[in-house]
C-alpha positions in Angstrom: 28.6 31.6 -50.2 26.4 31.0 -48.0 25.5 28.0 -48.7 29.3 27.1 -48.8 29.7 28.2 -45.6 26.8 26.1 -43.6 28.8 22.8 -45.3 32.0 24.0 -44.1 30.7 24.8 -40.7 31.0 21.4 -38.8 29.0 22.1 -35.7 26.4 23.9 -36.9 25.5 21.0 -39.6 25.8 18.3 -36.7 22.8 20.2 -35.2 20.5 20.2 -38.5 21.3 16.6 -38.5 20.7 15.9 -34.9 17.6 18.0 -35.4 16.3 16.1 -38.7 16.8 13.0 -36.8 15.5 13.9 -33.8 12.0 15.1 -35.7 12.0 11.9 -37.4 12.0 9.5 -34.7 9.4 11.7 -32.6 7.4 10.9 -35.6 8.2 7.4 -36.5 7.1 6.5 -32.7 3.9 9.0 -32.6 2.5 6.7 -35.6 3.9 3.3 -34.0 2.4 4.6 -30.7 -0.6 1.3 -29.1 -4.0 2.8 -29.4 -5.4 3.9 -25.5 -8.7 1.9 -25.2 -11.0 4.5 -23.0 -12.6 1.7 -21.5 -11.2 -0.1 -18.3 -9.2 -3.6 -18.8 -9.1 -4.5 -14.7 -11.3 -5.6 -13.0 -12.6 -2.7 -10.8 -13.6 -2.6 -7.8 -16.2 -0.4 -5.9 -14.9 0.9 -2.7 -17.1 1.0 0.1 -17.6 2.6 3.6 -16.5 0.2 6.6 -18.8 -0.7 9.5 -17.7 -1.1 12.9 -19.0 -4.3 13.0 -16.9 -5.5 10.1 -13.8 -3.7 11.7 -13.7 -4.9 15.3 -13.0 -3.2 18.2 -9.3 -3.4 18.3 -9.2 -2.0 14.6 -11.7 0.5 15.3 -9.4 2.0 17.9 -6.1 1.5 15.5 -8.1 4.0 12.7 -9.5 6.5 15.4 -5.4 7.1 15.8 -5.3 8.5 12.7 -6.7 11.5 11.0 -9.7 10.5 8.6 -9.3 14.0 6.6 -5.8 12.4 5.1 -5.0 10.2 3.2 -3.9 6.7 4.6 -4.1 3.3 3.6 -3.9 0.8 6.8 -4.0 -3.2 6.5 -6.0 -4.1 9.6 -5.8 -7.3 11.0 -9.1 -9.3 12.1 -11.1 -9.4 14.9 -9.9 -13.1 14.4 -6.4 -11.9 13.9 -6.0 -10.0 17.0 -7.2 -12.4 19.3 -4.9 -15.6 17.8 -1.5 -13.3 16.8 -1.9 -11.1 19.7 -3.8 -12.4 22.5 -6.3 -9.6 23.0 -9.8 -10.3 24.0 -12.9 -7.5 23.8 -13.9 -8.4 27.3 -10.5 -9.1 28.7 -7.9 -6.4 27.2 -9.6 -3.3 27.4 -10.5 -3.6 31.1 -8.1 -1.8 33.8 -4.7 -1.6 33.8 -4.5 -3.6 30.7 -5.6 -0.9 28.7 -2.7 1.0 28.8 -1.2 -2.1 27.3 -3.5 -2.6 24.8 -2.9 1.0 23.7 0.2 0.7 23.1 -0.2 -2.8 21.2 -2.4 -1.5 18.9 -0.3 2.2 18.2 3.0 -0.6 17.3 0.4 -2.4 15.0 -0.6 1.0 13.2 2.9 1.8 12.5 3.8 -1.5 10.9 0.2 -1.6 9.1 -0.4 2.0 7.9 1.2 3.9 4.7 0.5 7.2 4.1 -0.8 7.1 0.6 -3.7 5.3 -1.3 -3.0 2.0 -2.5 -6.4 0.1 -3.7 -6.2 -3.3 -5.3 -6.5 -1.8 -8.6 -3.1 0.1 -8.2 -0.9 -3.1 -7.1 0.3 -4.6 -10.9 -0.3 -8.0 -11.4 2.6 -10.2 -11.2 5.1 -8.0 -9.3 5.7 -6.6 -6.0 5.8 -3.6 -4.9 7.2 -1.6 -1.6 6.5 0.9 0.7 8.0 2.2 4.0 5.0 2.3 6.7 4.4 5.1 9.5 7.5 3.4 11.4 9.5 2.8 8.8 8.6 -0.7 8.3 9.2 -1.9 4.7 5.9 -3.6 3.4 5.8 -5.7 0.5 2.9 -5.8 -1.2 1.5 -8.1 -4.3 -1.5 -9.7 -5.9 -2.3 -13.3 -5.3 -3.7 -15.3 -7.9 -7.2 -15.0 -6.3 -6.9 -11.4 -6.4 -6.7 -10.6 -3.4 -3.5 -8.9 -2.0 -0.2 -10.0 0.4 1.6 -8.1 2.6 4.5 -9.2 3.8 3.1 -12.6 3.4 0.0 -11.8 5.6 -3.1 -12.0 2.6 -6.7 -9.9 2.9 -9.6 -11.0 3.8 -11.9 -8.0 2.7 -10.0 -4.9 0.4 -11.0 -1.3 0.1 -13.1 -0.2 2.3 -13.4 3.4 3.1 -13.4 5.2 6.1 -13.3 9.0 5.4 -10.0 9.4 3.5 -8.4 6.3 4.4 -9.0 3.3 2.4 -8.8 -0.1 4.9 -7.8 -3.6 3.9 -9.0 -6.2 6.4 -6.0 -9.0 6.9 -6.0 -12.3 8.4 -2.6 -11.9 10.4 -0.9 -8.9 12.0 1.6 -7.1 10.2 5.0 -6.6 12.5 8.9 -6.8 12.3 10.6 -9.8 13.7 11.9 -7.8 17.0 7.3 -7.1 18.3 6.6 -10.2 17.3 9.5 -12.1 19.3 8.2 -9.5 22.7 4.9 -11.1 22.0 5.7 -14.4 21.4 7.9 -14.1 24.7 4.6 -12.3 26.6 3.0 -15.6 25.7 5.1 -18.1 27.3 5.2 -16.1 30.0 1.7 -16.2 30.8 1.3 -19.9 30.0 
């Protein structure tokens, strides 16, 4: 009598069938999972501490604006990029009245190029890009080049995975900035010519 009641109760019958099917799918999928290798299939990079000589004065000023005890990734322009793209020169831009203007430019560039998370070279998947918002809300499109360098908004890296405290620093061969700031910097250059 009890058996005929179970077969007649359609809700209970559906519950039993679904449970058995789910259990079978779970067991079969566990047997078909690939084995996980304990070795690292990707090239490992060793983060090393960055020296002031490697960064340059303007990049060092950028990093001093961030707390070293929080995890940030900063895409810092190289010394050549600061001079080429922003026309900042250590012996000229850090004296007198120009110091305030230089601080404003550097803090603006920091807002475009700092991400409040750690993004090492190995955390960027090969063959596909990822995007994150910088401190200023500017979207950074990050990918890995064929030669193993990072490419952020079409700016290639020169050196990657350098550490300063908890900051992760990538030295870039250009300045990451939005179109409005780029245009204002170019206008300043044209006025000086």
